[in-house]
DRENZAMAR-362569 format. One record per residue (C-alpha): z, y, x; residue number from 1; residue in three letters. Coordinates in nm, 4 decimals, decimal comma. Layout:
! residues N
<rec <Z Y X> NUM ALA> ...
This chain:
! residues 204
<rec <-1,2420 0,0136 -2,2964> 1 MET> <rec <-1,6018 -0,0667 -2,2095> 2 PRO> <rec <-1,7444 -0,3823 -2,3415> 3 ALA> <rec <-1,6875 -0,5802 -2,0326> 4 GLU> <rec <-1,3316 -0,5082 -1,9389> 5 THR> <rec <-1,3232 -0,4738 -1,5515> 6 PRO> <rec <-1,0540 -0,6649 -1,3413> 7 HIS> <rec <-0,8092 -0,4849 -1,1438> 8 LEU> <rec <-0,6784 -0,6219 -0,8143> 9 HIS> <rec <-0,3739 -0,4669 -0,6503> 10 LEU> <rec <-0,2632 -0,4958 -0,2763> 11 LEU> <rec <0,0919 -0,5420 -0,1881> 12 ALA> <rec <0,3014 -0,6551 0,0834> 13 LYS> <rec <0,6245 -0,8091 0,0278> 14 ALA> <rec <0,9141 -0,5618 0,0712> 15 PRO> <rec <1,0486 -0,6717 0,4003> 16 LEU> <rec <1,2769 -0,4240 0,5957> 17 ALA> <rec <1,1028 -0,3354 0,9211> 18 GLY> <rec <0,7522 -0,4486 0,7643> 19 GLN> <rec <0,6953 -0,2375 0,4638> 20 ALA> <rec <0,6631 0,1546 0,4397> 21 LYS> <rec <0,8106 0,1948 0,7887> 22 THR> <rec <0,7125 0,5531 0,7962> 23 ARG> <rec <0,9908 0,6288 0,5348> 24 LEU> <rec <1,2552 0,4901 0,7322> 25 SER> <rec <1,3458 0,8302 0,9118> 26 PRO> <rec <1,4455 0,9296 0,5636> 27 LEU> <rec <1,5575 0,6242 0,4042> 28 LEU> <rec <1,6328 0,3640 0,6785> 29 GLY> <rec <1,4348 0,0416 0,7270> 30 LEU> <rec <1,6265 -0,1359 0,4131> 31 GLU> <rec <1,5652 0,1808 0,2045> 32 GLY> <rec <1,1948 0,1966 0,3024> 33 ALA> <rec <1,1526 -0,1598 0,1907> 34 ALA> <rec <1,3246 -0,0882 -0,1484> 35 ASN> <rec <1,1120 0,2213 -0,1876> 36 ALA> <rec <0,7946 0,0035 -0,1470> 37 HIS> <rec <0,9342 -0,2487 -0,3932> 38 ALA> <rec <0,9795 0,0429 -0,6459> 39 GLU> <rec <0,6231 0,1565 -0,5826> 40 LEU> <rec <0,4772 -0,1878 -0,6460> 41 VAL> <rec <0,6685 -0,2152 -0,9778> 42 ARG> <rec <0,5565 0,1152 -1,0837> 43 HIS> <rec <0,2149 0,0212 -1,0014> 44 CYS> <rec <0,2084 -0,2995 -1,1825> 45 VAL> <rec <0,3768 -0,1379 -1,4872> 46 ALA> <rec <0,0849 0,1144 -1,4870> 47 ASN> <rec <-0,1957 -0,1410 -1,4519> 48 ALA> <rec <-0,0680 -0,3524 -1,7305> 49 CYS> <rec <-0,0341 -0,0413 -1,9554> 50 LYS> <rec <-0,4066 0,0259 -1,8988> 51 ALA> <rec <-0,5444 -0,3350 -1,8932> 52 LEU> <rec <-0,4445 -0,6823 -2,0348> 53 PRO> <rec <-0,2228 -0,8655 -1,7731> 54 ALA> <rec <-0,5070 -1,1449 -1,7815> 55 ALA> <rec <-0,7299 -0,8836 -1,6059> 56 ASN> <rec <-0,4744 -0,7893 -1,3322> 57 VAL> <rec <-0,4377 -0,9810 -0,9943> 58 THR> <rec <-0,1369 -0,8804 -0,7496> 59 LEU> <rec <-0,2759 -0,9919 -0,3925> 60 TRP> <rec <0,0279 -1,0492 -0,1992> 61 THR> <rec <0,1116 -1,0401 0,1846> 62 ALA> <rec <0,3894 -1,1145 0,4271> 63 LEU> <rec <0,5923 -1,3501 0,2089> 64 ASP> <rec <0,3801 -1,4748 -0,1093> 65 HIS> <rec <0,6909 -1,6139 -0,2728> 66 ALA> <rec <0,9104 -1,3136 -0,2394> 67 HIS> <rec <1,1276 -1,2738 -0,5416> 68 PRO> <rec <0,9633 -0,9274 -0,6121> 69 LEU> <rec <0,6282 -1,0974 -0,6892> 70 PHE> <rec <0,7732 -1,3663 -0,8898> 71 ILE> <rec <0,9710 -1,1133 -1,0984> 72 GLU> <rec <0,6460 -0,9320 -1,1600> 73 LEU> <rec <0,4588 -1,2369 -1,2577> 74 ARG> <rec <0,7147 -1,3401 -1,5123> 75 GLU> <rec <0,7607 -0,9835 -1,6475> 76 ALA> <rec <0,3886 -0,8844 -1,6898> 77 PHE> <rec <0,1908 -1,2161 -1,6786> 78 GLY> <rec <-0,0131 -1,0887 -1,3901> 79 VAL> <rec <-0,1914 -1,3543 -1,1536> 80 THR> <rec <-0,0472 -1,3952 -0,7960> 81 LEU> <rec <-0,2942 -1,4569 -0,5043> 82 SER> <rec <-0,2332 -1,4648 -0,1488> 83 ALA> <rec <-0,4355 -1,2006 0,0569> 84 GLN> <rec <-0,6554 -1,3992 0,3090> 85 PRO> <rec <-0,5302 -1,4231 0,6591> 86 GLU> <rec <-0,7180 -1,2317 0,9372> 87 GLY> <rec <-0,9826 -0,9653 0,8826> 88 GLY> <rec <-0,9574 -0,6104 0,8345> 89 ASP> <rec <-0,8576 -0,4126 0,5240> 90 LEU> <rec <-1,2302 -0,3896 0,4352> 91 GLY> <rec <-1,2505 -0,7693 0,4456> 92 ALA> <rec <-0,9483 -0,8101 0,2220> 93 ARG> <rec <-1,0708 -0,5429 -0,0236> 94 VAL> <rec <-1,4195 -0,6901 -0,0581> 95 ARG> <rec <-1,2539 -1,0568 -0,0848> 96 HIS> <rec <-1,0534 -0,9402 -0,3813> 97 ALA> <rec <-1,3279 -0,7624 -0,5580> 98 LEU> <rec <-1,5555 -1,0527 -0,5224> 99 ASN> <rec <-1,3012 -1,3154 -0,6436> 100 SER> <rec <-1,3464 -1,2293 -1,0115> 101 THR> <rec <-1,6892 -1,2201 -1,2112> 102 PRO> <rec <-1,8160 -0,8921 -1,3379> 103 GLY> <rec <-1,7016 -0,5321 -1,2763> 104 PRO> <rec <-1,4008 -0,5105 -1,0439> 105 ALA> <rec <-1,1362 -0,2377 -0,9345> 106 MET> <rec <-0,8989 -0,2122 -0,6650> 107 LEU> <rec <-0,5970 -0,0096 -0,5845> 108 MET> <rec <-0,3108 0,0211 -0,3291> 109 GLY> <rec <0,0469 -0,0234 -0,4617> 110 SER> <rec <0,1615 0,2848 -0,2907> 111 ASP> <rec <-0,0253 0,5634 -0,5081> 112 CYS> <rec <0,2018 0,6660 -0,8021> 113 PRO> <rec <-0,0431 0,9400 -0,8690> 114 SER> <rec <-0,2708 0,6812 -1,0326> 115 ILE> <rec <-0,1451 0,6872 -1,3908> 116 THR> <rec <-0,2571 0,4226 -1,6542> 117 SER> <rec <-0,4465 0,6912 -1,8278> 118 ALA> <rec <-0,6483 0,7296 -1,4849> 119 LEU> <rec <-0,6993 0,3619 -1,4672> 120 ILE> <rec <-0,8393 0,3744 -1,8162> 121 THR> <rec <-1,0884 0,6597 -1,7193> 122 THR> <rec <-1,2000 0,4741 -1,4165> 123 CYS> <rec <-1,2556 0,1634 -1,6094> 124 ALA> <rec <-1,4476 0,3577 -1,8712> 125 GLN> <rec <-1,6535 0,5391 -1,5852> 126 GLN> <rec <-1,7548 0,2054 -1,4186> 127 LEU> <rec <-1,9547 0,1161 -1,7426> 128 ALA> <rec <-2,1942 0,4191 -1,6540> 129 SER> <rec <-2,1657 0,4341 -1,2768> 130 PHE> <rec <-2,2334 0,1721 -0,9946> 131 GLU> <rec <-1,9157 0,2908 -0,8046> 132 VAL> <rec <-1,5876 0,4635 -0,9109> 133 VAL> <rec <-1,3559 0,6101 -0,6573> 134 MET> <rec <-1,0393 0,7941 -0,6349> 135 LEU> <rec <-1,0308 1,0169 -0,3051> 136 PRO> <rec <-0,6847 1,0758 -0,1573> 137 ALA> <rec <-0,5769 1,3889 -0,0193> 138 GLU> <rec <-0,5301 1,2270 0,3339> 139 ASP> <rec <-0,9046 1,1653 0,3725> 140 GLY> <rec <-0,9031 0,8106 0,2408> 141 GLY> <rec <-0,9332 0,6785 -0,0881> 142 TYR> <rec <-0,6645 0,5071 -0,3220> 143 GLY> <rec <-0,8863 0,3203 -0,5769> 144 PHE> <rec <-1,2476 0,1834 -0,5822> 145 VAL> <rec <-1,4196 -0,0033 -0,8602> 146 GLY> <rec <-1,7774 -0,1663 -0,8289> 147 THR> <rec <-2,0098 -0,3506 -1,0619> 148 ARG> <rec <-2,1259 -0,5713 -0,7807> 149 GLN> <rec <-2,0999 -0,6499 -0,4270> 150 ASP> <rec <-2,1871 -0,3705 -0,1668> 151 TYR> <rec <-2,0818 -0,5096 0,1599> 152 PRO> <rec <-2,1617 -0,1994 0,3512> 153 ALA> <rec <-1,8975 -0,0011 0,1668> 154 LEU> <rec <-1,6403 -0,1974 0,3413> 155 PHE> <rec <-1,7831 -0,3049 0,6746> 156 GLU> <rec <-1,7349 -0,1135 0,9852> 157 ASP> <rec <-1,5146 0,1676 0,8266> 158 ILE> <rec <-1,2439 0,3303 1,0446> 159 PRO> <rec <-0,9530 0,2301 0,8092> 160 TRP> <rec <-0,6266 0,4278 0,8628> 161 GLY> <rec <-0,8014 0,7473 0,9758> 162 THR> <rec <-0,9022 1,0660 0,7957> 163 GLN> <rec <-1,2825 0,9521 0,8297> 164 SER> <rec <-1,2429 0,6652 0,5631> 165 VAL> <rec <-1,3718 0,8776 0,2741> 166 LEU> <rec <-1,6605 1,0426 0,4257> 167 THR> <rec <-1,7780 0,7285 0,6046> 168 THR> <rec <-1,7626 0,5468 0,2799> 169 THR> <rec <-1,9422 0,8350 0,0915> 170 GLN> <rec <-2,2171 0,8232 0,3529> 171 GLN> <rec <-2,2639 0,4612 0,2834> 172 ARG> <rec <-2,2722 0,5307 -0,0937> 173 ILE> <rec <-2,5402 0,7841 -0,0469> 174 GLU> <rec <-2,7421 0,5323 0,1820> 175 ALA> <rec <-2,7472 0,2650 -0,0659> 176 LEU> <rec <-2,8351 0,5259 -0,3435> 177 GLY> <rec <-2,5663 0,4338 -0,5692> 178 LEU> <rec <-2,4345 0,6511 -0,8569> 179 GLN> <rec <-2,0688 0,7244 -0,7936> 180 VAL> <rec <-1,8069 0,8695 -1,0031> 181 ALA> <rec <-1,4817 1,0549 -0,8547> 182 TYR> <rec <-1,2618 1,1264 -1,1736> 183 PRO> <rec <-0,9649 1,2543 -0,9738> 184 ALA> <rec <-0,8138 1,3079 -0,6379> 185 THR> <rec <-0,4842 1,1451 -0,5820> 186 ILE> <rec <-0,2221 1,1112 -0,3149> 187 TRP> <rec <-0,0206 0,8139 -0,1832> 188 ASP> <rec <0,3252 0,7708 -0,0445> 189 VAL> <rec <0,3350 0,7129 0,3340> 190 ASP> <rec <0,5493 0,9889 0,4617> 191 ARG> <rec <0,9200 1,1176 0,3601> 192 PRO> <rec <0,7667 1,4503 0,2147> 193 GLU> <rec <0,5368 1,1982 -0,0009> 194 ASP> <rec <0,8503 1,0058 -0,1143> 195 TRP> <rec <1,0192 1,3283 -0,1987> 196 GLN> <rec <0,7187 1,4603 -0,3890> 197 ARG> <rec <0,7211 1,1455 -0,6103> 198 TRP> <rec <1,0980 1,1647 -0,6673> 199 LYS> <rec <1,0759 1,5468 -0,7715> 200 GLU> <rec <0,7901 1,4551 -1,0190> 201 LEU> <rec <0,9972 1,1852 -1,1755> 202 GLU> <rec <1,2807 1,4254 -1,2258> 203 ASN> <rec <1,0707 1,6787 -1,4106> 204 LEU> 
């Protein structure tokens, strides 16, 4: 670990049927999709706490901040729970989380099982040498970002949820003249085929 251990922020919705991972419902049903989301969040928090001390991990909650899943994870791992701010787009929530703790900070979604604990450790180490660390996603977005200080332009007026997220952000990084590391390309679980891909990997 670098001399100044970064803080890792995780964004997660409560696993409510009809409000979490609904694109998995054709395969799993609404209740099954919510349960799949809960499984992904557990996996993500476990990986985070393998890579970093729990004191350096915050789980940012949405929909139901007191959901039993969040309480379970706080008790099991000792992570901090914080409520995601109401209003604002994804960029505003990401930036709010990154700026909520002093020093270098990293943030990831809770639906990227391809981000292993070893990869989180690598990103933390890279952040000691680079101003930005990012894990591009196969779908044109990114699943992880780390920064050493606040760069508002990286998160403002980004076309979230589109295939242009990564390229737009990379243009901002270049315009700001920042040094960036891309340790790996990852994938997240959005569609039924992504869920099946993860389950096949788990069974290897």
